[in-house]
C-alpha positions, 0 to 999 in steps of 0.5 A: 471513504473520505472524499480526500482519500481517493485522490491519491489512488488514481496516481498510484493506479497510473504508475502501476499500469505504465509498463515502464514503471514499477511501483516502489514498495511492492515486490521483494525478490527474497519474498515473492509470496509477500514480505512477512515483515510488511504483513506484520507491520501492516496488520498492526495498523489495525490494532491502534487507535487512529485519528480521523486523518490517520484513518484516511491515510490508511484508506489510501494505503488499502486502495493502493494495495488493492489497485496493485494487487489487481494489476501486478503479482507484487505484494507490499514490502517493508518499504511500503509498510514503513511508509504506511506507518509514517 
């Protein structure tokens, strides 16, 4: 992992750990088992040729998903996946 990629993860982790905070882009009341649209969109990120900077961003996305999964039951929704693409 790049030296810059993990810098964003502690902030996301603090947000997940705060009781009063809900991490935007996670959870969907219609899809408690995970938003199928997000799953498809996120999986497509691995099918394209990414630049170094884009790969570093994808590493951050993966770390945020890992931290969120460890702390909550919420899965990425389409908002999260859309932000990951941008």
